[in-house]
DOSE-151900 format. One record per atom (N, C-alpha, C, O): x, y, z; chain; residue in three letters; residue number from 1. Coordinates in steps of 0.001 Angstrom, whole numbers. Layout:
N
       c1       c2       c3  c    r    k
        X        Y        Z  A  Ala  NUM
...
END
This chain:
103
       c1       c2       c3  c    r    k
     5088     2985     8894  A  Val    1
     4274     3635     7958  A  Val    1
     4919     4500     7014  A  Val    1
     5313     4370     5855  A  Val    1
     4902     5724     8139  A  Met    2
     5322     7023     7361  A  Met    2
     6667     6848     6849  A  Met    2
     6985     7352     5772  A  Met    2
     7636     6038     7678  A  Arg    3
     9144     6129     6717  A  Arg    3
     9005     5153     5815  A  Arg    3
     9974     5252     5062  A  Arg    3
     8349     4298     5495  A  Leu    4
     8294     3655     4422  A  Leu    4
     7603     4263     3271  A  Leu    4
     7862     3975     2102  A  Leu    4
     6417     5398     3773  A  Ala    5
     6037     5971     2552  A  Ala    5
     6984     6791     1802  A  Ala    5
     7169     6963      597  A  Ala    5
     7604     7312     3003  A  Glu    6
     8910     8814     2468  A  Glu    6
     9842     7991     1389  A  Glu    6
    10237     8359      283  A  Glu    6
    10031     6902     2001  A  Ile    7
    11144     6072     1347  A  Ile    7
    10681     5207       30  A  Ile    7
    11522     4740     -739  A  Ile    7
     9501     5061     -131  A  Ile    8
     8609     4609    -1432  A  Ile    8
     8522     5895    -2214  A  Ile    8
     8576     5523    -3386  A  Ile    8
     8428     7052    -2198  A  Gln    9
     8649     8470    -2816  A  Gln    9
     9687     8588    -3260  A  Gln    9
     9795     9203    -4321  A  Gln    9
    11040     7948    -2506  A  Leu   10
    12278     8187    -3029  A  Leu   10
    12253     7082    -4237  A  Leu   10
    12699     7366    -5349  A  Leu   10
    11789     6016    -3985  A  Asp   11
    12294     4759    -4784  A  Asp   11
    10976     3804    -4902  A  Asp   11
    10819     2861    -4126  A  Asp   11
    10008     4131    -5966  A  Pro   12
     8819     3605    -5991  A  Pro   12
     8752     2053    -6220  A  Pro   12
     7727     1384    -6092  A  Pro   12
    10465     1389    -6712  A  Lys   13
    10504      118    -7006  A  Lys   13
     9994     -695    -5951  A  Lys   13
     9263    -1685    -6002  A  Lys   13
    10636       47    -4749  A  Leu   14
    10650     -716    -3141  A  Leu   14
     9221    -1229    -3301  A  Leu   14
     9097    -2442    -3130  A  Leu   14
     8101     -529    -3602  A  Trp   15
     6767     -985    -3666  A  Trp   15
     6466    -1813    -4615  A  Trp   15
     5752    -2801    -4442  A  Trp   15
     7057    -1437    -5853  A  Thr   16
     6447    -2344    -7145  A  Thr   16
     6975    -3843    -7126  A  Thr   16
     6291    -4826    -7410  A  Thr   16
     8281    -3848    -6751  A  Glu   17
     9197    -4856    -6679  A  Glu   17
     9332    -5670    -5679  A  Glu   17
     9922    -6750    -5668  A  Glu   17
     8703    -5070    -4717  A  Gly   18
     9114    -5979    -2924  A  Gly   18
     7943    -6032    -2002  A  Gly   18
     7409    -7087    -1661  A  Gly   18
     7565    -4837    -1611  A  Ile   19
     6642    -4528     -562  A  Ile   19
     5077    -5057     -731  A  Ile   19
     4316    -5499      129  A  Ile   19
     4860    -4838    -2246  A  Ser   20
     3230    -5139    -3055  A  Ser   20
     3473    -6780    -2561  A  Ser   20
     2472    -7273    -2041  A  Ser   20
     4423    -7491    -2639  A  Gln   21
     4120    -9014    -2703  A  Gln   21
     3466    -9494    -1355  A  Gln   21
     2753   -10488    -1220  A  Gln   21
     3819    -8663     -454  A  Leu   22
     3405    -9254      949  A  Leu   22
     1734    -9206     1328  A  Leu   22
      980    -8613      557  A  Leu   22
     1368    -9660     2176  A  Tyr   23
      251    -9723     2401  A  Tyr   23
     -271    -8557     3268  A  Tyr   23
      366    -8103     4219  A  Tyr   23
    -1608    -8058     2824  A  Pro   24
    -2434    -8617     1815  A  Pro   24
    -1850    -7940      493  A  Pro   24
    -1360    -6816      387  A  Pro   24
    -1978    -8632     -200  A  Gln   25
    -1728    -8793    -1883  A  Gln   25
    -2434    -8062    -2832  A  Gln   25
    -2058    -7856    -3986  A  Gln   25
    -3861    -7529    -2123  A  Asn   26
    -4858    -6914    -3181  A  Asn   26
    -5801    -6277    -2677  A  Asn   26
    -6144    -6690    -1569  A  Asn   26
    -6308    -5488    -3046  A  Glu   27
    -8127    -4592    -2690  A  Glu   27
    -8413    -5159    -1715  A  Glu   27
    -8319    -4783     -546  A  Glu   27
    -9046    -6781    -2436  A  Ser   28
   -10133    -7302    -2003  A  Ser   28
    -9669    -7807     -617  A  Ser   28
   -10537    -7784      256  A  Ser   28
    -8310    -8310     -232  A  Met   29
    -7752    -8982      918  A  Met   29
    -7838    -7615     1765  A  Met   29
    -8322    -7676     2895  A  Met   29
    -7402    -6432     1274  A  Ala   30
    -7253    -5416     2426  A  Ala   30
    -8554    -5047     3169  A  Ala   30
    -8757    -5077     4383  A  Ala   30
    -9580    -4612     1948  A  Arg   31
   -11182    -4529     2288  A  Arg   31
   -11840    -5369     3260  A  Arg   31
   -12841    -5124     3933  A  Arg   31
   -11027    -6525     3218  A  Asn   32
   -11673    -7496     4130  A  Asn   32
   -10921    -7661     5622  A  Asn   32
   -11125    -8692     6264  A  Asn   32
   -10275    -6888     6013  A  Leu   33
    -9109    -6774     7477  A  Leu   33
    -9622    -5584     7937  A  Leu   33
    -9906    -4636     7204  A  Leu   33
    -9775    -5613     9387  A  Pro   34
   -10018    -4208     9744  A  Pro   34
    -9186    -3369     9551  A  Pro   34
    -8014    -3743     9506  A  Pro   34
    -9436    -2258     9411  A  Pro   35
    -8338     -969     9338  A  Pro   35
    -7643     -742    10391  A  Pro   35
    -8083     -823    11538  A  Pro   35
    -6189     -356     9992  A  Trp   36
    -5450      -32    10560  A  Trp   36
    -5648     1247    11012  A  Trp   36
    -5894     2079    10139  A  Trp   36
    -5583     1827    12790  A  Val   37
    -5863     3074    12900  A  Val   37
    -4796     3127    13947  A  Val   37
    -4500     2198    14699  A  Val   37
    -4185     4461    13910  A  Cys   38
    -3358     4582    15429  A  Cys   38
    -4157     5632    16442  A  Cys   38
    -4234     6860    16445  A  Cys   38
    -4745     4548    17347  A  Ser   39
    -5425     4942    18480  A  Ser   39
    -4988     5873    19546  A  Ser   39
    -5669     6267    20493  A  Ser   39
    -3787     6165    19271  A  Asp   40
    -2770     6609    20707  A  Asp   40
    -2641     8042    20429  A  Asp   40
    -2326     8714    21411  A  Asp   40
    -2820     8716    19243  A  Asn   41
    -2508    10135    18873  A  Asn   41
    -3393    10365    17693  A  Asn   41
    -3010     9633    16780  A  Asn   41
    -4246    10963    17401  A  Ala   42
    -4808    11515    16397  A  Ala   42
    -3793    12354    15165  A  Ala   42
    -3699    12200    13947  A  Ala   42
    -3193    13185    16030  A  Arg   43
    -1759    13692    15171  A  Arg   43
     -965    13018    14502  A  Arg   43
     -408    13456    13495  A  Arg   43
     -803    11875    14960  A  Ile   44
       28    10841    14315  A  Ile   44
     -692     9954    13213  A  Ile   44
      -85     9303    12363  A  Ile   44
    -2110    10023    13352  A  Gly   45
    -2513     9343    12271  A  Gly   45
    -2750    10431    10965  A  Gly   45
    -2787    10109     9778  A  Gly   45
    -2874    11573    11430  A  Leu   46
    -3060    12655    10643  A  Leu   46
    -1838    12780     9527  A  Leu   46
    -1876    12878     8300  A  Leu   46
     -595    12728    10594  A  Glu   47
      580    12743    10053  A  Glu   47
      919    11738     8700  A  Glu   47
     1353    12005     7580  A  Glu   47
      505    10444     9362  A  Met   48
      789     9191     8525  A  Met   48
     -499     9186     7178  A  Met   48
     -150     8696     6104  A  Met   48
    -2035     9776     7317  A  Glu   49
    -2312    10136     6257  A  Glu   49
    -1788    11049     5467  A  Glu   49
    -1917    10889     4253  A  Glu   49
    -1091    12194     5969  A  Arg   50
     -167    12881     4784  A  Arg   50
      859    12148     4134  A  Arg   50
     1112    12413     2959  A  Arg   50
     1344    11460     4601  A  Cys   51
     2803    10741     4106  A  Cys   51
     2282    10127     2908  A  Cys   51
     2745    10203     1770  A  Cys   51
      973     9335     3427  A  Leu   52
      440     8324     2367  A  Leu   52
     -253     9309     1435  A  Leu   52
     -194     8887      280  A  Leu   52
     -706    10141     1504  A  Met   53
    -1520    11035      261  A  Met   53
     -439    11874     -558  A  Met   53
     -627    12275    -1707  A  Met   53
      799    12098      240  A  Gly   54
     2276    12797     -932  A  Gly   54
     2336    11520    -1869  A  Gly   54
     2705    11813    -3007  A  Gly   54
     2121    10454    -1713  A  Leu   55
     2548     9422    -2791  A  Leu   55
     1953     9506    -4392  A  Leu   55
     2429     9140    -5466  A  Leu   55
      805    10101    -4049  A  Ser   56
      -27    10793    -5367  A  Ser   56
      714    11668    -6075  A  Ser   56
      384    11739    -7259  A  Ser   56
     1749    12464    -5684  A  Glu   57
     3047    13287    -6105  A  Glu   57
     4010    12920    -7174  A  Glu   57
     4694    13602    -7937  A  Glu   57
     3842    11455    -6981  A  Val   58
     5024    10678    -7570  A  Val   58
     4739    10032    -9188  A  Val   58
     4360     8862    -9249  A  Val   58
     4875    10593   -10113  A  Pro   59
     4500    10435   -11364  A  Pro   59
     4570     8616   -11653  A  Pro   59
     3569     8057   -12102  A  Pro   59
     5480     8047   -11430  A  Glu   60
     5443     6564   -11453  A  Glu   60
     4465     6031   -10419  A  Glu   60
     4109     4925   -10826  A  Glu   60
     3860     6322    -9247  A  Leu   61
     2909     5805    -8703  A  Leu   61
     1410     6199    -9248  A  Leu   61
      414     5625    -8807  A  Leu   61
     1348     7097   -10116  A  Asn   62
      221     7556   -10643  A  Asn   62
     -536     6690   -11911  A  Asn   62
    -1507     7065   -12568  A  Asn   62
      267     5339   -12047  A  Arg   63
     -240     4576   -13229  A  Arg   63
    -1144     3238   -12536  A  Arg   63
    -1061     2760   -11404  A  Arg   63
    -1819     2942   -13424  A  Pro   64
    -2975     2054   -12964  A  Pro   64
    -2030      850   -12075  A  Pro   64
     -857      534   -12276  A  Pro   64
    -2763      442   -11281  A  Ala   65
    -2194     -525   -10076  A  Ala   65
    -2653    -1977   -11126  A  Ala   65
    -3657    -1975   -11838  A  Ala   65
    -1706    -3116   -11022  A  Thr   66
    -1926    -4334   -11429  A  Thr   66
    -1870    -5164    -9819  A  Thr   66
    -1376    -4862    -8732  A  Thr   66
    -2546    -6183   -10265  A  Val   67
    -2701    -7442    -8933  A  Val   67
    -1998    -8512    -9584  A  Val   67
    -2160    -8593   -10802  A  Val   67
    -1383    -9203    -9121  A  Ser   68
    -1088   -10773    -9447  A  Ser   68
    -2308   -11682    -8739  A  Ser   68
    -3326   -11120    -8336  A  Ser   68
    -2125   -13119    -8623  A  Gly   69
    -2705   -14019    -8470  A  Gly   69
    -4500   -14185    -8695  A  Gly   69
    -5343   -14296    -7804  A  Gly   69
    -4668   -14162    -9872  A  Ser   70
    -5830   -14757   -10451  A  Ser   70
    -5958   -15614   -10361  A  Ser   70
    -5424   -16172    -9402  A  Ser   70
    -7101   -16699   -11681  A  Ser   71
    -6745   -17816   -11774  A  Ser   71
    -5589   -18396   -12277  A  Ser   71
    -5508   -19583   -11962  A  Ser   71
    -4676   -17987   -12941  A  Thr   72
    -3698   -18564   -13507  A  Thr   72
    -2328   -17932   -13198  A  Thr   72
    -1997   -16748   -13128  A  Thr   72
    -1840   -18726   -13082  A  Glu   73
     -184   -18223   -12204  A  Glu   73
      638   -17359   -12933  A  Glu   73
     1189   -17700   -13979  A  Glu   73
      740   -16280   -12435  A  Gly   74
     1479   -15034   -13061  A  Gly   74
      982   -13835   -13985  A  Gly   74
     1549   -12888   -14530  A  Gly   74
     -480   -14349   -13910  A  Ser   75
    -1329   -13287   -14621  A  Ser   75
    -1701   -12211   -13961  A  Ser   75
    -2064   -12316   -12790  A  Ser   75
    -1666   -10795   -14713  A  Asn   76
    -1852    -9659   -13763  A  Asn   76
    -3561    -8867   -14543  A  Asn   76
    -3907    -8764   -15720  A  Asn   76
    -4195    -8489   -13371  A  Ser   77
    -4992    -7334   -13683  A  Ser   77
    -5395    -5900   -13131  A  Ser   77
    -5231    -5536   -11967  A  Ser   77
    -5816    -5327   -13911  A  Thr   78
    -5838    -3982   -13389  A  Thr   78
    -7005    -3666   -12003  A  Thr   78
    -8186    -3992   -12116  A  Thr   78
    -6504    -3049   -10829  A  Glu   79
    -7037    -3203    -9723  A  Glu   79
    -8620    -2125    -9675  A  Glu   79
    -8704    -1143    -8939  A  Glu   79
    -9441    -2460   -10360  A  Lys   80
   -10686    -1238   -10216  A  Lys   80
   -10473      222   -10408  A  Lys   80
   -11143     1119    -9897  A  Lys   80
    -9259      370   -11364  A  Gly   81
    -8970     1712   -11721  A  Gly   81
    -8292     2510   -10719  A  Gly   81
    -8310     3741   -10727  A  Gly   81
    -7473     1542    -9538  A  Met   82
    -6730     2102    -8675  A  Met   82
    -5640     2549    -9546  A  Met   82
    -5304     2102   -10643  A  Met   82
    -5052     3697    -8727  A  Thr   83
    -3741     3903    -9008  A  Thr   83
    -2517     3110    -8001  A  Thr   83
    -2912     2701    -6909  A  Thr   83
    -1427     2953    -8273  A  Ile   84
     -491     2317    -7518  A  Ile   84
     -466     3017    -5897  A  Ile   84
     -438     2470    -4795  A  Ile   84
     -490     4536    -6319  A  Ala   85
     -514     5464    -4797  A  Ala   85
    -1813     5177    -3890  A  Ala   85
    -1808     5185    -2659  A  Ala   85
    -2929     4921    -4715  A  Glu   86
    -4439     4705    -3838  A  Glu   86
    -3864     3158    -3345  A  Glu   86
    -3580     3012    -2156  A  Glu   86
    -3751     2343    -4025  A  Gln   87
    -3313      865    -3356  A  Gln   87
    -2154     1071    -2477  A  Gln   87
    -2218      277    -1539  A  Gln   87
    -1159     1800    -2420  A  Ile   88
     -474     1719    -1287  A  Ile   88
    -1078     2587     -245  A  Ile   88
     -630     2381      883  A  Ile   88
    -1864     3384     -333  A  Arg   89
    -2339     4227      668  A  Arg   89
    -3548     3353     1554  A  Arg   89
    -3998     3649     2661  A  Arg   89
    -3891     2250      733  A  Leu   90
    -4952     1353     1546  A  Leu   90
    -3934      -81     2217  A  Leu   90
    -4085     -664     3290  A  Leu   90
    -3204     -258     1444  A  Arg   91
    -2404    -1546     1711  A  Arg   91
     -884    -1426     2546  A  Arg   91
     -299    -2477     2810  A  Arg   91
     -350     -266     2898  A  Leu   92
      498      -82     3111  A  Leu   92
      496     -239     4652  A  Leu   92
     1235    -1141     5045  A  Leu   92
     -205      474     5652  A  Pro   93
     -564     -232     6887  A  Pro   93
     -879     -969     7139  A  Pro   93
     -740    -1112     8354  A  Pro   93
    -1552    -2115     6461  A  Leu   94
    -2081    -3290     6795  A  Leu   94
     -697    -4257     6526  A  Leu   94
     -428    -5228     7233  A  Leu   94
       74    -3832     5440  A  Val   95
     1289    -4858     5174  A  Val   95
     2169    -4434     6506  A  Val   95
     2887    -5334     6944  A  Val   95
     2190    -3519     7009  A  Val   96
     2929    -3161     8149  A  Val   96
     2333    -3863     9529  A  Val   96
     3074    -4165    10464  A  Val   96
     1358    -4014     9536  A  Arg   97
      578    -4393    10693  A  Arg   97
      665    -6053    10685  A  Arg   97
      916    -6735    11678  A  Arg   97
      391    -6571     9292  A  Tyr   98
       95    -8154     9427  A  Tyr   98
     1566    -8617     9180  A  Tyr   98
     1692    -9811     9451  A  Tyr   98
     2830    -7963     8702  A  Asn   99
     3935    -8612     8315  A  Asn   99
     5254    -8070     9009  A  Asn   99
     6289    -8736     9053  A  Asn   99
     5116    -6736     9575  A  Ser  100
     6396    -6502    10477  A  Ser  100
     6167    -6608    11913  A  Ser  100
     7014    -6907    12755  A  Ser  100
     5042    -6357    12094  A  Leu  101
     4596    -6501    13846  A  Leu  101
     4013    -7604    14327  A  Leu  101
     3636    -7883    15465  A  Leu  101
     3984    -8247    13236  A  Ser  102
     3467    -9927    13755  A  Ser  102
     4428   -10643    13803  A  Ser  102
     4077   -11793    14066  A  Ser  102
     6151   -10473    13601  A  Val  103
     7205   -11213    13794  A  Val  103
     7613   -11446    15263  A  Val  103
     8599   -12135    15528  A  Val  103
END
C-alpha cells in the first residue's frame, strides 16, 4: 500500500486510469467492507496513513473524484464531494487486500 501510494504520487494516472477500476470500485462498496488495519505494528499503520495523506499534496489528485457504474453504462458521477486523494486513501488498502492478496 505504501509503495503504491508513493508511486501514485509520482504518476497519478496509475490510479485514475488503472487501479481505480479494481474492486472495490467506489466509496459505497468500500464503506461496506471491513476496514483494512495493520494489526502487527502500529508504527506501520501510522506510516501507511502518512503515505496516504501525502497524496493530498499532489494537485492532480485534489480534483473531485468520479465513479463509474451508475444505471447507465459508461456514465460518471461525482462521489459525495470526495477528492481523488480522499478516494485513494479510503480504497487503496482495500484494493490491495481484495485484489493482490487474494491471488
